[in-house]
C-alpha positions as CSV (number, residue, x, y, z in Angstrom):
1,X,-11.0,-11.5,19.9
2,X,-12.8,-10.4,23.0
3,X,-13.6,-14.0,23.9
4,X,-10.0,-15.0,23.5
5,X,-8.8,-12.1,25.7
6,X,-11.2,-13.1,28.5
7,X,-10.1,-16.7,28.4
8,X,-6.4,-15.7,28.4
9,X,-6.9,-13.3,31.3
10,X,-8.8,-15.9,33.4
11,X,-6.1,-18.5,32.7
12,X,-3.2,-16.2,33.7
13,X,-5.1,-15.0,36.8
14,X,-5.7,-18.6,37.7
15,X,-1.9,-19.3,37.5
16,X,-2.1,-21.6,34.4
17,X,1.4,-21.5,33.0
18,X,2.5,-24.5,30.9
19,X,5.8,-26.2,31.6
20,X,7.9,-28.1,29.3
21,X,6.6,-31.3,27.7
22,X,10.1,-32.4,26.6
23,X,13.2,-32.9,28.6
24,X,15.3,-30.5,26.6
25,X,12.9,-27.5,26.6
26,X,15.1,-24.5,27.1
27,X,14.9,-22.5,30.3
28,X,18.2,-20.6,30.3
29,X,18.4,-17.2,28.5
30,X,21.3,-15.2,27.1
31,X,21.1,-11.5,26.3
32,X,23.2,-10.4,23.3
33,X,23.9,-7.2,21.4
34,X,21.8,-7.1,18.2
35,X,21.8,-3.4,17.0
36,X,18.2,-2.8,17.9
37,X,16.7,0.2,16.0
38,X,13.4,2.0,15.5
39,X,12.4,1.8,11.8
40,X,9.2,3.8,12.2
41,X,7.6,5.6,15.2
42,X,4.3,7.2,15.9
43,X,2.3,4.3,14.4
44,X,-1.3,3.7,15.4
45,X,-1.5,0.2,16.9
46,X,1.1,-1.6,14.7
47,X,0.0,-5.2,14.4
48,X,1.0,-7.6,11.6
49,X,4.5,-7.4,10.1
50,X,6.0,-8.9,6.9
51,X,9.1,-8.3,4.8
52,X,10.0,-9.0,1.1
53,X,13.7,-8.5,1.8
54,X,13.8,-4.9,0.6
55,X,10.9,-3.3,2.6
56,X,9.2,-4.0,5.9
57,X,5.4,-3.9,5.8
58,X,3.0,-3.6,8.7
59,X,-0.7,-3.0,9.5
60,X,-2.0,-0.2,11.8
61,X,-4.9,-2.0,13.4
62,X,-7.3,1.0,14.0
63,X,-10.7,2.0,12.6
64,X,-8.9,4.4,10.3
65,X,-6.2,1.8,9.7
66,X,-3.5,1.6,7.1
67,X,-1.1,-0.7,5.4
68,X,2.4,0.8,5.7
69,X,6.0,0.1,4.5
70,X,9.5,1.4,5.1
71,X,12.9,0.4,3.7
72,X,14.3,-2.4,5.8
73,X,17.4,-0.3,6.6
74,X,15.2,2.6,7.8
75,X,13.7,5.7,6.0
76,X,10.4,7.4,5.5
77,X,7.3,5.3,6.1
78,X,4.8,5.1,3.3
79,X,1.1,4.5,3.3
80,X,0.3,1.8,0.8
81,X,-3.5,1.6,1.4
82,X,-6.1,2.5,4.0
83,X,-8.3,-0.1,5.5
84,X,-10.4,-0.4,8.6
85,X,-8.9,-2.7,11.2
86,X,-6.4,-4.5,9.0
87,X,-4.9,-7.4,11.0
88,X,-2.3,-9.7,9.5
89,X,-0.6,-9.5,6.1
90,X,1.5,-11.4,3.6
91,X,3.7,-10.1,0.7
92,X,5.1,-11.3,-2.5
93,X,7.1,-9.5,-5.2
94,X,4.1,-7.6,-6.6
95,X,1.4,-7.3,-3.9
96,X,0.8,-7.0,-0.2
97,X,-2.3,-9.0,1.0
98,X,-4.2,-8.5,4.3
99,X,-7.2,-9.4,6.3
100,X,-9.6,-6.6,6.8
101,X,-11.3,-7.9,10.0
102,X,-14.1,-5.5,10.4
103,X,-15.2,-5.4,6.7
104,X,-14.8,-9.2,6.5
105,X,-12.6,-8.9,3.4
106,X,-9.4,-10.3,2.0
107,X,-7.6,-7.5,0.2
108,X,-4.5,-6.8,-1.8
109,X,-2.7,-3.7,-3.2
110,X,0.5,-3.2,-5.2
111,X,3.6,-3.2,-2.9
112,X,4.4,0.4,-3.9
113,X,0.8,1.6,-3.4
114,X,-2.1,1.9,-5.9
115,X,-5.6,0.6,-6.4
116,X,-6.7,-2.1,-4.0
117,X,-8.6,-5.2,-4.9
118,X,-11.0,-7.2,-2.8
119,X,-10.1,-10.9,-3.3
120,X,-12.9,-12.2,-1.1
121,X,-15.7,-10.6,1.0
122,X,-18.4,-11.7,3.5
123,X,-15.9,-13.5,5.7
124,X,-16.6,-13.7,9.5
125,X,-13.6,-12.0,11.1
126,X,-10.8,-13.1,8.8
127,X,-7.7,-13.4,10.9
128,X,-4.4,-14.8,9.7
129,X,-3.4,-15.0,6.1
130,X,-0.9,-17.0,4.0
131,X,0.0,-17.2,0.2
132,X,1.6,-19.4,-2.3
133,X,2.1,-18.8,-6.0
134,X,-1.5,-19.5,-6.9
135,X,-3.7,-18.9,-4.0
136,X,-4.5,-16.8,-0.9
137,X,-5.4,-18.8,2.3
138,X,-7.0,-17.4,5.5
139,X,-8.8,-18.4,8.7
140,X,-12.0,-16.9,10.0
141,X,-12.0,-16.7,13.8
142,X,-15.8,-16.3,14.1
143,X,-16.7,-18.4,11.1
144,X,-14.6,-21.4,12.2
145,X,-13.3,-22.0,8.6
146,X,-10.1,-22.3,6.6
147,X,-10.5,-20.7,3.2
148,X,-8.7,-20.1,-0.1
149,X,-9.2,-18.1,-3.2
150,X,-7.2,-17.6,-6.4
151,X,-4.4,-15.1,-5.9
152,X,-5.8,-13.0,-8.7
153,X,-9.3,-13.1,-7.3
154,X,-12.2,-15.3,-8.0
155,X,-14.5,-17.8,-6.2
156,X,-13.5,-18.4,-2.5
157,X,-13.4,-22.1,-1.5
158,X,-13.9,-23.5,2.0
159,X,-11.3,-26.1,2.8
160,X,-12.8,-27.0,6.1
161,X,-15.3,-25.7,8.7
162,X,-16.3,-26.5,12.3
163,X,-12.9,-25.4,13.6
164,X,-12.8,-23.9,17.2
165,X,-11.5,-20.4,16.4
166,X,-8.8,-21.1,13.8
167,X,-5.9,-18.8,14.1
168,X,-2.4,-18.9,12.7
169,X,-2.1,-20.3,9.2
170,X,0.8,-21.4,6.9
171,X,1.1,-23.2,3.5
172,X,3.9,-25.4,2.3
173,X,4.4,-28.5,0.2
174,X,0.8,-28.8,-0.9
175,X,-0.7,-28.5,2.6
176,X,-2.3,-25.8,4.6
177,X,-1.4,-25.8,8.4
178,X,-3.3,-24.0,11.1
179,X,-4.0,-24.0,14.8
180,X,-7.4,-24.0,16.5
181,X,-7.1,-21.5,19.4
182,X,-10.0,-22.8,21.4
183,X,-9.7,-26.4,20.1
184,X,-6.0,-26.6,21.1
185,X,-5.0,-28.5,18.0
186,X,-2.5,-28.1,15.2
187,X,-4.0,-29.4,11.9
188,X,-3.3,-29.7,8.2
189,X,-5.3,-30.3,5.1
190,X,-4.4,-30.6,1.4
191,X,-4.6,-27.3,-0.5
192,X,-7.2,-29.0,-2.6
193,X,-9.4,-29.9,0.4
194,X,-10.4,-33.3,1.7
195,X,-10.0,-34.7,5.2
196,X,-8.0,-32.7,7.7
197,X,-5.4,-34.3,10.0
198,X,-4.6,-33.4,13.6
199,X,-0.8,-33.2,14.1
200,X,-0.9,-32.2,17.8
201,X,-3.7,-31.9,20.4
202,X,-4.1,-30.6,23.9
203,X,-2.3,-27.3,23.2
204,X,-3.0,-24.1,25.2
205,X,-4.3,-21.5,22.9
206,X,-2.1,-22.1,19.8
207,X,-1.7,-19.0,17.8
208,X,1.0,-18.1,15.3
209,X,2.4,-20.9,13.2
210,X,5.3,-21.5,10.7
211,X,6.4,-24.4,8.5
212,X,9.7,-25.5,7.0
213,X,10.6,-28.7,5.1
214,X,10.4,-31.0,8.1
215,X,8.4,-29.5,11.0
216,X,5.5,-27.2,12.0
217,X,6.3,-24.6,14.6
218,X,3.8,-22.7,16.8
219,X,3.4,-20.5,19.8
220,X,0.9,-21.3,22.6
221,X,-0.3,-18.1,24.1
222,X,0.0,-19.7,27.6
223,X,3.8,-19.9,27.3
224,X,5.1,-22.6,25.0
225,X,7.0,-22.6,21.7
226,X,6.7,-26.0,20.1
227,X,7.3,-28.1,17.0
228,X,6.0,-31.4,15.5
229,X,6.9,-33.3,12.3
230,X,4.9,-32.3,9.2
231,X,2.9,-35.5,9.3
232,X,2.5,-35.5,13.1
233,X,4.3,-37.4,15.8
234,X,6.2,-36.4,18.9
235,X,5.6,-32.8,20.0
236,X,8.8,-31.1,21.2
237,X,8.7,-28.1,23.5
238,X,11.5,-25.7,22.4
239,X,10.8,-23.1,25.0
240,X,8.4,-22.8,27.9
241,X,7.2,-20.0,30.3
242,X,7.4,-17.4,27.5
243,X,4.8,-14.9,28.7
244,X,2.3,-14.9,25.9
245,X,4.5,-15.6,22.8
246,X,3.2,-14.0,19.6
247,X,4.2,-13.4,16.0
248,X,6.3,-16.5,15.5
249,X,8.6,-16.6,12.5
250,X,11.4,-18.8,11.3
251,X,14.5,-18.8,9.1
252,X,16.8,-21.7,8.0
253,X,18.2,-22.2,11.5
254,X,16.1,-20.4,14.2
255,X,12.6,-19.7,15.5
256,X,11.8,-16.1,16.5
257,X,8.9,-14.8,18.6
258,X,7.8,-11.8,20.7
259,X,7.5,-12.4,24.4
260,X,4.5,-10.1,24.7
261,X,4.0,-9.8,28.4
262,X,7.7,-10.0,29.1
263,X,8.6,-7.3,26.6
264,X,11.3,-9.3,24.8
265,X,12.1,-10.4,21.3
266,X,13.4,-14.0,21.4
267,X,15.1,-16.7,19.3
268,X,16.1,-20.3,19.7
269,X,17.7,-22.9,17.4
270,X,15.2,-25.1,15.6
271,X,16.9,-28.0,17.4
272,X,16.5,-26.4,20.8
273,X,19.1,-25.3,23.2
274,X,19.8,-22.0,24.8
275,X,17.3,-19.1,24.5
276,X,18.7,-15.8,23.1
277,X,17.3,-12.4,24.0
278,X,17.5,-10.2,20.9
279,X,15.8,-7.2,22.4
280,X,14.2,-6.4,25.7
281,X,12.2,-3.5,27.3
282,X,9.8,-3.6,24.4
283,X,6.3,-2.5,25.0
284,X,3.8,-5.2,23.9
285,X,5.9,-6.7,21.1
286,X,3.7,-8.4,18.6
287,X,4.0,-9.3,14.9
288,X,7.4,-10.7,13.8
289,X,9.0,-11.1,10.4
290,X,12.5,-12.4,9.4
291,X,14.7,-11.3,6.6
292,X,18.2,-12.4,5.5
293,X,20.1,-10.5,8.2
294,X,17.5,-8.8,10.4
295,X,14.4,-9.5,12.3
296,X,11.5,-7.0,12.5
297,X,8.6,-6.6,14.9
298,X,5.9,-4.2,16.0
299,X,6.3,-2.7,19.5
300,X,2.5,-2.3,19.8
301,X,2.5,-0.5,23.1
302,X,4.5,2.5,22.0
303,X,3.7,2.7,18.3
304,X,7.1,1.6,17.0
305,X,8.2,-0.7,14.2
306,X,11.5,-2.2,15.2
307,X,14.5,-4.0,13.7
308,X,17.5,-5.9,15.0
309,X,20.3,-8.0,13.6
310,X,19.6,-11.7,13.9
């Protein structure tokens, strides 16, 4: 993480800001009213965010960290589990799963709280995490690997290695997708392993990633929100000059992200077009999750977990 921050700061100081690589990349923005609210305040370094439709979950990324949740419409925040430096998380109907970066563990706990279970240990800075009905998948930033393990626990399997700081990860349709932050590539591999495929190259610090039935979407930390067909092909820039976009998430129609340095929560149609500003004047907005009617994010700079209508 320190290496990544140094690279980003040097790039920004040197004036490296990526422009659009497609003619229809959006530059116009429209501010709208989206009923922006604080769901939880006073949080210690809120980081990853997820939702199961009923509750919003987040990590407090501190040494004495915690996995938290609150009702999606607001209410008392609850500590689900404590964990040193929990980073990103995923949730299903029974459990919340997270990467414990400092301990090098992949962990789960019941969504309502209870005994935690270590699914995998000995990982070299596990970063992002994804789940399907049978397995948990994660990337290791320092280990350069893409990993999986049975969702109930068991032997961890390395799907691929020698990746240059793999970051965001998603799973869909029998494939695992990820970005290599330092390698500048968007890649995929079968959930059963084998040869990996590069879907897009020459990206500038690709981080968070999402997948639907036709495309892979990702955010380049140096300003671009992009997509490419699932099997690779023409890369489309949906938005450029986005000021360190983080926490990308999608629903059926739109792509959402936090414009971290600009202090905005953004969305755009999956087909491109005009940019929409959902919220502004946010302090270091970070993780983003999308529900049926609302979008949720962590305002890392002031310790708030936020919501707004989509």
